[in-house]
C-alpha positions in Angstrom: -85.3 -26.9 29.4 -83.6 -25.8 26.4 -82.8 -28.2 23.9 -79.1 -28.3 22.7 -79.0 -26.4 19.8 -75.0 -27.3 18.1 -75.4 -28.1 14.5 -74.0 -31.3 13.3 -75.3 -30.8 9.5 -73.0 -30.1 6.7 -72.7 -25.9 6.0 -75.3 -25.0 3.4 -74.6 -21.3 2.6 -74.2 -19.0 -0.4 -70.4 -17.9 -0.9 -72.3 -14.4 -0.6 -73.2 -14.9 3.4 -69.4 -16.5 3.7 -68.0 -14.0 2.5 -69.8 -11.5 4.9 -68.2 -12.9 8.6 -65.3 -14.4 6.8 -63.5 -11.1 7.5 -62.0 -10.9 11.5 -62.6 -8.6 13.3 -59.6 -5.8 13.6 -58.6 -4.5 17.2 -58.6 -0.8 16.8 -56.9 2.2 19.4 -61.2 3.2 19.7 -59.7 7.1 21.8 -57.3 7.4 18.7 -59.7 6.2 16.8 -63.3 7.1 17.6 -65.0 7.1 14.0 -63.3 2.9 13.1 -66.3 1.3 12.2 -64.8 -1.5 14.9 -65.8 1.6 17.3 -69.0 2.0 16.2 -68.5 5.1 14.7 -70.1 6.6 12.2 -67.4 5.0 9.3 -69.5 1.4 10.0 -72.8 2.6 9.7 -74.4 1.7 5.9 -76.4 6.1 5.6 -74.1 7.4 8.2 -76.4 6.7 10.8 -75.3 7.7 15.2 -73.9 4.5 16.6 -75.2 3.9 20.8 -73.0 3.5 23.5 -73.8 0.5 26.1 -72.3 -0.6 28.9 -71.3 -4.4 29.9 -71.8 -6.3 33.1 -70.4 -9.8 33.5 -71.9 -12.2 35.3 -68.8 -14.2 36.6 -69.6 -15.9 40.0 -72.6 -18.2 39.8 -71.6 -19.3 36.8 -71.5 -22.7 35.2 -68.2 -24.1 34.9 -66.6 -26.7 36.9 -65.2 -24.6 39.0 -68.7 -22.5 39.4 -67.7 -19.4 37.6 -68.1 -18.5 34.4 -65.5 -18.9 31.5 -65.4 -15.7 29.8 -65.0 -12.9 32.5 -64.4 -9.8 33.8 -60.8 -8.1 34.3 -60.9 -8.7 38.3 -61.9 -11.7 39.3 -64.7 -13.2 42.3 -66.2 -9.6 42.3 -68.8 -10.2 39.6 -71.0 -7.5 37.9 -68.4 -5.3 37.2 -68.5 -3.1 34.0 -67.0 -1.9 31.3 -67.9 1.5 30.3 -68.2 2.6 26.8 -65.9 5.9 26.5 -63.6 5.2 30.0 -59.9 5.1 29.0 -59.2 2.2 26.5 -63.4 0.4 26.3 -65.3 1.2 23.1 -68.7 -0.8 23.9 -71.4 0.5 21.2 -74.5 -0.6 18.8 -73.6 0.4 15.4 -77.2 2.1 14.3 -77.3 -1.0 12.1 -77.3 -3.6 15.5 -74.9 -4.5 15.2 -72.7 -4.9 19.1 -69.1 -4.0 18.9 -66.1 -4.2 22.5 -62.8 -3.1 22.1 -61.0 -3.5 24.9 -57.1 -2.3 24.5 -54.9 -3.6 26.4 -52.9 -1.3 28.0 -56.3 0.5 30.3 -58.7 -2.5 30.0 -59.0 -6.7 30.2 -61.5 -9.4 29.4 -60.5 -13.0 30.5 -61.2 -16.4 28.7 -60.5 -19.1 30.6 -59.9 -22.5 28.1 -59.2 -24.9 30.8 -62.8 -27.5 30.4 -61.9 -29.2 27.1 -65.2 -30.5 24.3 -63.3 -31.7 21.5 -59.7 -31.7 21.1 -57.5 -29.5 18.9 -56.6 -30.1 14.8 -53.7 -28.9 14.7 -51.3 -31.3 16.2 -47.5 -29.5 15.5 -48.8 -26.4 14.5 -50.9 -25.2 17.6 -49.5 -22.0 18.7 -52.0 -21.7 22.6 -50.0 -22.5 25.2 -52.3 -21.1 28.1 -55.1 -22.2 29.7 -56.4 -18.9 31.0 -55.8 -15.7 28.7 -56.3 -12.2 30.2 -56.7 -10.3 26.9 -54.0 -7.0 28.4 -51.0 -10.1 28.2 -51.6 -10.3 24.2 -51.6 -6.7 22.3 -53.2 -5.1 21.0 -56.4 -4.8 21.8 -58.9 -7.3 22.7 -61.9 -6.9 19.6 -65.3 -9.1 19.6 -68.6 -8.5 17.0 -71.8 -10.1 17.9 -74.9 -10.8 15.6 -78.4 -11.7 16.1 -80.1 -14.3 13.6 -83.4 -13.6 12.2 -85.2 -17.3 14.2 -84.2 -20.6 15.5 -84.3 -22.8 11.7 -81.5 -19.9 9.8 -78.5 -18.6 9.7 -80.3 -15.2 8.3 -79.5 -12.1 10.7 -82.3 -10.2 11.7 -82.7 -6.7 10.3 -81.2 -4.0 12.6 -79.6 -7.0 14.8 -79.8 -6.3 18.8 -82.6 -3.0 17.8 -84.5 -5.0 15.7 -85.0 -7.6 18.3 -88.3 -6.9 20.1 -88.7 -6.6 23.9 -89.2 -9.7 25.8 -88.2 -11.9 22.5 -85.3 -14.3 22.8 -82.6 -15.3 19.8 -80.0 -17.5 19.2 -76.9 -15.2 18.5 -73.5 -15.5 17.4 -70.2 -14.3 18.1 -66.8 -13.2 17.2 -63.7 -12.5 19.5 -60.5 -11.7 18.5 -56.5 -11.1 20.6 -52.9 -10.4 20.3 -52.4 -9.8 16.7 -49.7 -7.4 17.5 -46.4 -7.4 15.3 -46.1 -11.0 14.2 -47.0 -12.7 17.0 -50.7 -15.1 17.0 -54.0 -14.1 16.7 -56.1 -16.6 18.7 -60.4 -15.7 18.0 -63.0 -17.5 20.1 -65.9 -18.3 17.9 -69.5 -18.7 19.3 -71.3 -20.1 15.4 -69.2 -17.2 13.6 -67.7 -18.2 10.3 -64.5 -17.2 9.9 -64.4 -18.3 5.4 -61.0 -21.2 6.6 -62.8 -23.3 9.5 -66.8 -22.5 8.8 -67.4 -26.4 9.0 -65.6 -26.7 12.5 -67.7 -23.4 13.5 -71.4 -24.7 13.1 -70.5 -28.4 13.4 -68.5 -27.9 16.5 -70.4 -24.2 18.6 -72.8 -23.2 20.1 -75.1 -20.5 19.5 -75.5 -18.1 22.2 -79.1 -17.1 23.7 -79.8 -13.3 23.3 -83.1 -12.0 25.3 -83.9 -7.9 24.7 -85.1 -7.2 28.3 -86.2 -3.8 28.0 -86.0 -1.2 25.2 -82.4 -0.7 26.1 -81.1 -3.5 27.7 -80.0 -7.7 26.8 -78.5 -10.1 28.5 -76.4 -12.7 26.4 -75.5 -16.1 28.1 -74.0 -19.1 27.5 -75.0 -22.0 28.9 -74.8 -25.7 30.0 -74.9 -27.9 27.0 -75.2 -25.0 24.7 -71.8 -23.1 25.1 -69.2 -24.3 23.9 -66.3 -22.3 21.3 -64.4 -22.6 19.4 -60.6 -21.3 19.1 -58.9 -20.4 16.1 -54.6 -19.0 15.3 -54.3 -16.9 12.9 -50.3 -16.5 11.9 -48.7 -15.1 9.0 -45.5 -17.2 7.1 -44.4 -16.5 3.8 -47.0 -13.3 3.3 -50.0 -16.1 3.8 -51.9 -16.1 7.0 -52.1 -19.7 8.8 -55.4 -20.6 10.2 -55.8 -23.8 13.4 -57.9 -25.6 15.4 -57.1 -25.3 18.6 -60.0 -26.8 20.1 -63.0 -26.6 20.9 -63.8 -25.4 24.7 -66.6 -24.9 27.4 -67.1 -21.5 27.6 -69.9 -20.5 30.0 -71.0 -17.0 30.2 -73.3 -14.4 31.2 -72.8 -10.8 29.6 -76.2 -7.7 30.6 -75.8 -5.0 28.1 -77.1 -1.8 29.2 -77.5 1.5 26.8 -76.4 4.6 28.1 -79.8 6.8 26.8 -82.8 5.3 25.1 -82.0 3.2 22.3 -84.6 3.0 19.1 -86.4 -1.1 19.6 -86.9 -1.0 15.9 -89.1 -4.6 16.6 -92.4 -3.4 14.7 -90.8 -1.6 11.1 
């Protein structure tokens, strides 16, 4: 039985670390811009290394939500194990050569579903709240859903593992973080779901209210990512531009259980011994 891994202490992070994670993931049309850093292209790889195309399979059913389903799931409800394949229309799913896992799903082709039915902590936005939905299918929030996942080096610090996913040993389980953004086309609100991923504005809320993900490298070419009760809390953040400035709000903390299997389409490097 895992103990709760939520943090209650104040943040002790240097300014440089905050700058590293404060920039939100930009939604990109990866079919038109395959080399963009958020599509896993060489533009995002230090030294210009290659990126590694992956397949994603959601657990979907049999999850730990109150209704028996996962709260973060695929766009085909009730069937389980729906695969998102890098290279299919509207889907870019890659592990960059520096080990970051990036997901970009354009709203015209595919979607992911986020269910906010299970409120864990109330929002702090009051009259400024922008959320007017319980379930968000990201095809209704153009231009795209974009996510970044990272791996922490151990269970006691926020230092990231060298080479991230690629630096994990086979059979090793580590804590992880995720930010997933959706919406934001034109002047519309951009929403972001965060598991321990700092945003540069609500960092105290992110650290104190959200959970770490549990990431296991099951084989050289596969990982399993999970948020499970009681460590399944994610913060929903809204961001909208007003009078030339971005206004960021705490839209509530929600239980968001999910399971996600990652498989490399070809051989991914194992750098755990480097």
